[in-house]
N, C-alpha and C positions, 0 to 999 in steps of 0.2 A: 434583495433587489427585485422589484416587480416590473414588468413591461408595461408600457402604455400603448394599447393596441392602436390608438389613433395615429401613432408616430411610426411604429413598426408595422409595416404594410407589406414589403416585398421580401422574397427569399434573401437570407443572409449569405454572404460569402465568408466562410470561416476557415482560417488557416491554422492547422494544428501541427505542432512540432512533435513528431513521434521518433526522434533519433535515439531515444533511450530504449526503444524495442531492439533486442538482440537475441541471438540464438539461445543463450541461457538467461532466461528472464530473471531480472531483479525486481525489487518491490515497484520501482517507478515504471519499468517496462510493463509489468502485469497491470498496473493501474491504467497505463496508456492503452494497452490492448482492450482491457475492460470497457474503457470510455469509448474507444472507436467501435467495438462491436456493438455496444448499447446504441450509440448514435446511428449506426448503419441500420439496424433492425427497427429502430423506432422513430427515426426522422427522414422522411423521403422528400421533404421539402427544400431545406436549406442545402447550399452547395459547399462541399468540403474539399480542401486541398490538404494533403497529408505529406509532410516532409520526413523521409525515411533514410536512415544510414544503412540499415539492413532491410531493403524492400521486400525481401522474401517473407519477413515477419508480418507484413500488413497485406500480403497478396490477396487474402480473403475479401478485401475491399473492391477488387476488381469486378465483383459480382453486383455491385451497387452503383448505378448510373449517375448518382450525385456525388460520387467520390472520385477524385484523382490522386494519383501517387506521384510525387516527385523524389527521384533519388539524389543523394549528395554524398560527397566524400568529406564534407565539414562535419566533423564529429562535435559532440556535445562539449562546451567550454573551449573550443578552438577560437582564438582571437578573431578569426576571420568572420564569425558569425555575427559580430557586432555590425558589419556592413553587409554580409550576405543576407540575413534575415529581413531587413528593412527593404532591401532591393527586391526580394521575393515577394513580400507583401505588397509593394507598389505594383509589381509586374502582374500579379494575380488579382489586383483590385480588391484586396480583402477588407471586409467591414470589420472583422475581428481577427485577432491573433490570440490563440490559446496555447500556453505553454503548460503541459501537464507535469513538467519535471523541474520546476523552479528556475529555469533558464529563460531569460527573456532579454532582448536588446535594450540598451539605454535609450535608443530613440526608435521612432516609428513613423510612418507616412501619417500626414495629418487626418486623412480620412479614416484610419484604422484604429479602433479601439484596441486595447491590449488587456488580456486576462492571463494571470498566472495562478497555477495550483501549487501552493507551498504546503508540504505535508507536515512539516515539523520543524522544531528549532533544536534538534537534538545536539548538534555540535556546540551551541551556545549554552544549553541547559546542562548537558553532560559531557564536557570537553574530555574528561578522564575516561570516557567510554571508548575513546579511539586511541591508536598509537600516536605518540606526540607529534609525529610529523603530519599525519593525518589531521590531527586537531588543529595545528597551526595553519595548514592549508585551507581547512573548512573555514575557520574563523576569518581568515584573509578573504576568502571567497565571498562569505556573507558580507563582509564590510565593504568590499570592492565592487561587488556584483549584485548580490541578491538584495541587500538593503536599498541601494539607490533605484534598482529595478522596481522594487516593491513600492517605492514612494512615487514613481513615475507612472506606474501601471494604472489602468483605469480601474481595475477591481481585482480582488484576490479570493480564490476559493482555497479552503482547507478542509481537512476531513474529520475533525472533531471539535467540539467545544473547548476542550482543553488546549488544543493546538491554537485555536482562535485567540485565546487569552494569552498564551505564550507569545504569539507573533505580535500581538498589539504591544505587549511588554517590551520585548527584546529588540524589535524593529521600530519601536516608536511609531506605531500606526493607530489611526482611529478604528475603533471596533466597527463602525458602520461601513468600513471599506472592505471588510472580510466577511464572506458568507460560508456557512458550513454545509458541506454535502458529504454525508457519510460515505465510506467505502461499502462495498457489497460483495457478496460471494456470488460465483457462478451457480447455475441451477444443477450442475452435475455434482456439487457438494451436498451430498444427502445420504441418509442411511441406505446402504446397498444390500439388497436381499439375495443377490446372486453370489452364493458362497464360493462357487467355483472360481469366479473372478478374483476373489479375495485369496483363495487358495493358490492361484497361479501367480499372483504378486508375492506371496510368501516364498514360493519357490524361486522366483527370479531374483529376489533380494536376500534369500537365505535367512527369512525372518522365523523367529520361534512363534509358538502357538499364541502367546500372550507376552505383551511388553508395554513398557512406558515410552511414550513418544515426545520428541521435541522437533519442531519444524522452524528453521530460521537461520539467521546469520551467526557468525562466531564473535562478532564485536563485543566489547567488554560490558556495555551496558545491557547487553542481553542476559548477563548474570549467570552465565554457565558454570563459573567456578563455585558459586554458592549452591547452584543445583548439584553439582558433583559432590560437594560436601554434605548436602542433605541426603543424596542418594547412598553415600557411603554408610550412613547411619540407618538406612531403612531396612527393616528386617522382611525382606522379600526375595524370592527367587527370580522375580521378572528382571529381565535385563532393560537397560535404558538404550533406546534406539534414537540416533540423532540424524535428521535429514540435513546434513550439513558436511563441510569438509574437515578432516582431522587435522586442524591447525596445530603447530607445535606447542603452543601455550596450552592448548586443551589436552593434548597427550601428556604433557609434564604434569598437569593438574590431575589428571586421572591416575597417573603413577603415584603422586603424592598422597592421594586419598585411597590408594589401594583398590581401585575399581577398574583398572584397565581390562581385566578379563570379563567385566560385566557390562561393558557398553559396546555398542556397535555403531560406527559411522557409515552412512549410505552415500555421502557425497551429494552431489546435485541430483535431485529427483525431478524429472520431467513433469510438467503440469498435468499431463493426462494420467499419471500414476498417483497423484497426491490424494484425490478422493478415496481410491482403494486403501492407500496407506493409512489415512486417518481411520477408516472403518476397520482396518485390521488391528488397530491399537486398543489396549484395554484402558488406557488413561493418557490424557494429554497434559503436558506441563509447560508452562510458559511464564517464567518468574522475572521477565524483564523489568528493569527499573524505570525505563522510560520508552513510550512509544507515541508516535503521532496519531495513530489509529490502533493497529494490532489486528491484522488481517488472519494470521494463523489461528488465533483463538476462535474467531468467528467461523472459519472454515471447519475447524474441529467440532464446534457445537452443531453446526449445521449437519454434519455427519453423525451426530449423536453420540460423540465421545464425551465422557465425564472429564471435566477440565479444571485445571488449577492455574491461576494467573497471579502476577504481582498486582497488589492493590495500590496502583500508582498511575499517574498520568491519565491517558485516555482509556485504559483498560476497564475501569468500572463503567464507563460510558458504554462500552461495547458488550460486555457480558451481563450487566445488571446483576441480578441475583440467581443467574443461571449457571455460575461456577463458583468454586471455592476461591476467595480472594485472600491473599496472605501478604504479610510484610516481606517484600522481596529481598530485604537486607538481613533476614533472620532465617539462617538454614534450617533451624529447628521448626519453624512454622512451615517452611516448605516441606519438610519431612512429615510432619504431622498431617498436612493436607493429603499428601500422596497415601499416606498409611490408612486415613479414613476412608478414602474412596476405594482402596484395595480391600479393606476388611469389612466394609458396610455396603453389601449389594443393594440394599433398599435405597440408600442415599445415592449411590452411583446410577441406579436406574432412574431415580427422580431427577438428577441433574441431566441425565442424558435427554430425558423428555423435555425438561425446561430449556435446555440448550437448543434443541431443534426449534422450539416455539420462539425463543429470543432471536435466533438467526433470521426468522422470517421478517423481522422488522427492517432489515437491511436489504433491500431489493434493488435490482438494476432499474426497473421501471420507474420507481420513485426518484432515483438519483439522476437518471437521464432527464426526467420532466423537470427537475430542479435545475439541472445544467442548462437546458434549453431556455428556461425562464430567466436565467442570469444571461444568457447570450442575448435575449431579446431586450432585457433591461439595460445591459451595457450598451447595446447599439442605439436604444432610444436616448439614453443619457448622453452619449457621444454626439449623436446627431443634433440633439437640443442644444448642445454646448457649442458645436462647430458649424452648424447650419446644414442646409440641403446639399452643399458640395460634396458631403460625405457618401451621397448616393450617386454622384455624377460619374 
């Protein structure tokens, strides 16, 4: 979507729903923080109102005069939001409402264009990847809320071409209503030369000198059971370190494959420690069956870690030829890829260098420019459709 400069002439009033930002950031929270920090640094023109359930998480925006923060006790998916969000849009005279977390009201003031970021359709494509009660809840939520909101919203952003096609298919949307803006890694995800910082991290997390790393959630579509099966057959002394919580089903799986004494769970790792953790690893493995984008492999490559990913969904789009791609449903293929990288230092070094180059294709500057272009385009289309009252 491209802007028409003859129509878009004044600063826009953009309302961003940042309620997914929380003390322990999940994927939606990290995306929202990255978006807000990029807009704050690169756009001093438009006026931004940011709605926060945890305002301390967006307090950095106070340093930017074109941003204001509104606190609320209405959490995401609270039924009150259907009335509360349109009221705030009207009160703040918003030109655009942007939901970075797939949540949007079914109605909006006439003057306000609406924009949703829908990251994926995982509950629809991989319902077996969730506990049955989550799967049913998610499918009901897509049917009752996300699908109708997606049809009513002015435009949709998603994070990969694969997700764009899946959204169009599963939500019955025209492709031209959906734009792709890839995720990006923060600039502190890079090869770190200060070995003392990495050694300090090893001491704090009791990490060995060399290890295989996984970063992500424990949901079934992440495919950790097959990773455990592959790791059980890997002829290596390196332990498997998982930056996630030791859920019961994973502990049972580790015991079943006889690797409980070869794996280490770190629990939640703060954002500030992740670049060091990637740099400390000898190998990063991410055998997910389905992703909307796949930020951890991008971060690992940016840090120069040789990477193995599942050859599925959006992951080939993210890693290109800079990582080993394997059939995620074949534990032998996962094992063989890990073995190759551990036993072939030339290949590992080559992928390390290629990964750093590949990661430079996903930048904050490009993504924010694309986002601002969509803001302007959406505003132009909305004003053209509903007339000049939208600026009144």
